[in-house]
N, C-alpha and C positions, 0 to 999 in steps of 0.2 A: 581252538579257532585254527580252519585251515586257511594259509595265505591266498585263496584267492576269495576269501571270505572278505566284506564289506564290513571297517571297523563301528562299532555301535555310534549312531548321530551327535552323541553326548563329547563322545572322546573325540571326532573330526572338530568340533566345533571347541573343546579345549585348545587342539593343537593352533586350528587356525586364528582364536581372538589372542595367542602369545607373536603367531607369527609379527617378522616386522612389515611384511606385504601384506595391506592391505585389504579385504573385499568389499562389495558392496551392501550398502545394510540388509538388503532382500533375500542375499545368500546366506547371512547368519540369522535372519527372522525363519527361512526356509529350515534350517537344521534343528532351531531351537523349537518347532511346533510340536514333535512329540513329545516334549518335557513337560514337566510338572511345574507347578507353581517354586516348589522350592530348590531344585536345579534351574531353573532359568535365574533365579534370585542371586543363588551361589556363581552362577557363570556372569551374571552381567557385574556383578562385586568385580569376578576376576579382570574382567574388560577394563572396571575402573583401575584396577594393579598393572592393568600392562596398556595403557592407555589408549586405548583404540576406542574410539567416538564412533564408529561405523556397527561395531558390533553391540556397542550402547543402544546404539537406533535400532538394530534388527531385532533387539530381545525388546523392546520396548512395544514395536510394534506385533510381537508374538506374543506376549501376557504385558500388559503397559503397569497390572497393579504388581507382578513378581520382580520387575524391572526398578518400578519407583523404588519398590520397598528396601531393594540394597542401596537404591541412589538417596534415600532420605539421611543422611549422613552428614558429617563435617568434612569428610573422606571425599565423598561424592559433590559438595557442593564446590569445594577447594578446584576437584577435577572440574568441573564446569569453566570456574573462573580463571581458569589457566588459560583451557579454552579459548574461551570469548575475547582473550588478549591475542589471538593468533588470528580468529575469525570472527566475525559475527555473526555469518547468513542461519546458522543451522541454531543458534542460542531459542528464539522464540518457538520453533516447532518443537525443539523440546520440551518448553513449558508446554504450549497447550496439551504435550504429551501427559505431564506429572501434574498439572495445574490442581485437577480434582484428586486426586489418591494420595497426593504427599501431604505430609502434617503444615502444618499451618507457620510452625518456626523459619521451616525449609519454603516454603510458597514464595515469601517477603522476598528473600534470595532472588529465589530463580525468576522471579519477576522484575526483578530490580534488572538484572543482569538483560532478562528478553528486553526491559524498556530502551537500555543504555543502546543494546544491538541495534534495535530499530532508528532510536535518533542517530546514532551515529550511519548507518546504512543510509537515510533521509537526506540527512546535511549533505552527503557525498553526492545524489541524486540534487537536490538543490540544488547544488554549486555549478551543474553544468544546466542548470535553465534558466531564463532570461525572466525577470519577475516581474511580467507584466507592463513593462515601459514603453512609451510613444515618445515620437519627438515634431518638437516646437521651436518654429523658426522664429527668432529674435531680431528683431531692428539692427542690435548692436551686436557685434561679435566682443567675449569677453575673455579673458585668457582664463583655460582651463576646461572650456567647450572641446567637446571630442571632438567637431567638425565644422563647418560652414558651410550656407547654401549659396551656391554658386549661381545658380539660375537667377535666385533674389536679389541679388548679388548685381549682377550687369543689368536686369529689367529696372532697377529704380537708380542705377548709376553711369549709364548710355557718355555722358559728355566727361567727366571724371576718365572713366577709363579711356576715352577717347584722349582727355589733356594728359593723363599721366600724375593727374593731382590725388587719386583713390588711396584713402589713408585704414589705418583699421578700423576707426569708427564709422566708416561708409561699409563696412564690411555684415553681412546679415549672420546672425552665428545659430548652429541649432541644438538646443538646447534639449536631454532626454529627462522625461517628465514621468513617476509612478504613474501609470492610468487606476484611476481609482473604480475600484469591481465593488462587487458584491455578487457572493457565488454561496450557492446551494448545492454541497455535492450528497447525494442519493445512492447509497450504499446498498446492493442484497447481500445480502445474510441468511439466506433460506435454507432449509436441510439439504437441499440439490447442490449449494453449494459448499457445505461443511469442507473444514481444511484447509485445501487452499487456498483459497479466499479469504477465510477467517483469519488466518496465517498473514494474510500480507496487505489485507485490512488498515491492522494499525499503521504500518509502512506508508500506504496509501493515505491517510489519514494523519500522519506525522507530515507528509511530504506537502501536504496543500496547508497545513498549518503554519509551517516555517516558510511555505510563497506565501501568503497571506498573514502574514503577523499584523501588519497595520492596517489590515483591510476588515471590511464584514465578512464571515464567512461563517455557512450554520452546517454543520455534519445532522442526515437521517439515514437510522440503518433500518430495515426493512425485511419481513419474512410474511408472515401471517399477518402482522400488524406492523406499526411502524412508531420506532422510537427518537427520538429526540436529543439527539446525542451531546448538541451544541446549537445554540442559538444563535441566529446570525447578529445579534446585539450584545451576546453577552462576551465578557470575559473570563477566559478558562482558560490554564495552564497546559501544554500539551503534556508534560507528564501527565494528570490528570485524562485526559485525552485518551492516550494511550494505553491506563492501567486499564480503563473501562473498555475498553476494546479487546484489551487481552483476558476479560474476564465476563466476555460477553459468551451469548451462547449463540450457533449458527442452528436454527430450528423451526418446525412449521414449513408449512406453503410459501407459496411464492403468492405478493400480491403488491404489483408494481402501482397499481392505481394508488393504494393506499400511500404509500412512499411519495409519489409525485405531487399527492392531496398534500402531505402536510409539508412537504419542499416548495411547493407555491405559496402555503401559508406565509410562510419562512421569509421569504421573498417581498413580500407584498407587506412587510413589516415595518421598512424603512421608506420613506415616501422622499426620493433623493434622484430627481432625471436626472444630475451631473456624475452618477457612476452605471458605470456599466453593470449589469443586469444577466444573469446565465443562471441557469440550473447544469448538473454532473450527474446526469445516470451512469453507475455503473451495474451491468447484469447479463447477463445470459439470456434473457428477453423470452424466456420457458415461464409465463404466468401461468397458474393453474386457481388461482383466486382471484375475484376483485371484479372491476368492469375491464373496458374495454381501455389501456393506458393510454390509446390514441386521441381518447376525447378532453385529455388533461394536458398532453403536452402541448395541443397549439395555444395553450392558455399560458404558456410559460413565454417570458420577453426572447429569451432563445434559450434548446434546451439539447445541449452535448451531450453524447453516447458513447460509454468506453463497450464495447460490447464483447464478453468473456464467453472464450469454449465453452459446451454444455455438454453434460456427460451422454445427454440423451437427445436425440431429436435437435441436434446443434444448428442445420439450416432454417429450420425454423424459427428458431432462437433470432440467430444474428438476421432473419428477415425481418423480424419482430424491431429488433433492435433499429434496424435502418430505417422501419419506417415511424417509430417514434422521433429518432434522430431528424428525421423529413419533414414532419407535422410537427416539427420544434424551431424548424427555420437552425436548425442546428449542424455542426459536424458529426460523422459518424467514425470512431477508429474501433479497428478490429484489432485482438490478441489474440495469438496462437497461445501464450502461454502465461500462467497467472500472474508469474513475477512480470511479465511488463505491464503492469497497470500502471506504476508508479510514472517512469516514464512516459508512458501514453499520457497523464495526467499532468506532465510537466511541459511536452509537447505542448497538449491542448491548451495549457494557461500561458504560454507563451506567444500563443498566436491570438491571446483574447482579450 
């Protein structure tokens, strides 16, 4: 080989895998695209030995079956268990790659790691949100209340204030109470939304579950058809909810109408006017099956929409999301990245 010739991609990849300075996954994927099954399996195993997560992700993107074949062993599981302790964010993504080709023995372990990382991230997000509390003024301030109502105290005790005979029994306190709510989240899992949304769907539902732990909430997933993941009056563990999301498929066309229809039916199940009721639609707005969703949006007590950027015709999709929120007398939240969905959900719940 002449000095001016470029080394073969396989040799470059071998060198890059063991280097301490890591590249982005797409760099490794690009080099691996020219290689066969056996070579990618061998190089994925090398990446495990070198503890190069980015290289493994690149191999999975290049040939998921060959890379998973190398990960389908005790050493592969041990590597990801150790990495999960350092950072949780990548584990669900790995699971979505390997969940079909990997053996049942190791699939269970990878799913458990993915679930644990989702719970960890959702608890972190939820702890920063306000979980649906509202203020209530009470006639007597009690020790331990976070604040008192100055206006109400002055209004009811003008003479005592003038005579300087006001005592703590005359002070009006402010008590924070949880606002009773019942909510249905309606989540788009159509083929157009595959990958990034499905990855965040588990995190989003987990955030909702923790935020609404002692309240009524339902979860609807829809594409061409609609599936009720959790009934509004059902007690279901967060573990089971996440596992079902992790093993669900993002397929089919987008029928927002059928998703709203099932969500509205759930809201109507509980007859309790003391509870705040609303739906939350998460979609890119680009429906290509079913009736116009605006017909159903207006029937919700309130329907909020989190609009996700679409891969195609994003402006049309965002406009549809705005119109649905307007028809549902709700708020519209636009996110620029799928990772922003859980935060947008927390912001929405804290205001309602």
